[in-house]
Phi, psi and omega in degrees: 000138182294140178292131182239112182301323182297322183279326182283322182245063182299331181294337179268327189247342183228058179287164177286174178279000174259137184297152177211158177264135184212149175259121182255125182283174177292137178224161178245149189219157158269130188223154174224131180263149178191183180221156172111177183291121181290347183270357179295125185305319181245030186276177183296325184294313181294326176294321179298318180298318178301319179292319179302314181290327178297315180290317182300314182284335174295318176292317180301321184261015184305323179301326182287342178269356181087006180266129182260126175244120181304132177084002183303140169220155181290133184211161175271131178300125182295167183289160175295142178228168178206139170256131188230144173198170174231139188304328184255017183291154179250121176052037175084002181295137178251127178263102184288350178275352181237058183297334180294342181264005179296141165241144188208159168235110178269140189202160175226133182297145176247143174299156182296338180286348179281109177272170177297327177296315178295321178298313180299323177299315182296320179296319177297319178300315180297316181298318183285323187261333185232000185308318182291337183268352181262138180279011183215146181291138178299337180293348177288341180285135179230154176272112187241134171253128183220141178231115177294323183071217181285125186219159162260135188224149181200149172274125176258130176248122180133190183290159178296325181290344179266007180300327183307326180295319177292321180296322177298320177297320180296316181295318179296317179297316181300314180297316180295335182266001177092028180234158177226153180302145184223053178287148178201188178287354178236002181226123192232168165297123188238132178234144174236125188261109182265352181239149175270112183296345177282340185237000185237135177298146183306319185285357180244003179297137178247122181226124173279130178244132176234138172234135178291140178223168172218162178294142176295000000 
């Protein structure tokens, strides 16, 4: 049976709807950076997602292409994730009414056996075999290591625009537990998308939300 990160690491991917404090270790990702409204039909964000999945599935299916990656095991491609911020935000606050000012890093987790060498191979494969069909250059994909560290985390159910209510609960819980927000140029508002918005009603979308915190 294929290894599934969501099932093995439920504490990272399937938290309850009540906020909790958690330490998240360093993980590696295929990532694409960009700016702008993620809802634009032909925008940069949707192009980035296409590239992320192209690289992810190229690595996932590498044995069938005859390419050997040391330590490879069969696995389920993990869910799409995103780091979000706005250049003028205060203490990590996200203004959902100004989506055009979003800056983001869209990403998908990579297994630990994926080295930078294996990653570069996958990007070359995508460029050679799918480059003409992608609205974005394969060179935009980067090998990223990111560590959330100490966070307050919660499962949000509902539309993306209704996230502020869940975030307020997270902030209140963190303060009551002796923590304060700790956003910086290396620590961001983090979302993990467990539902496909093309196939799921808005009020049933499941999104993991993480905010970096530190002890008061």
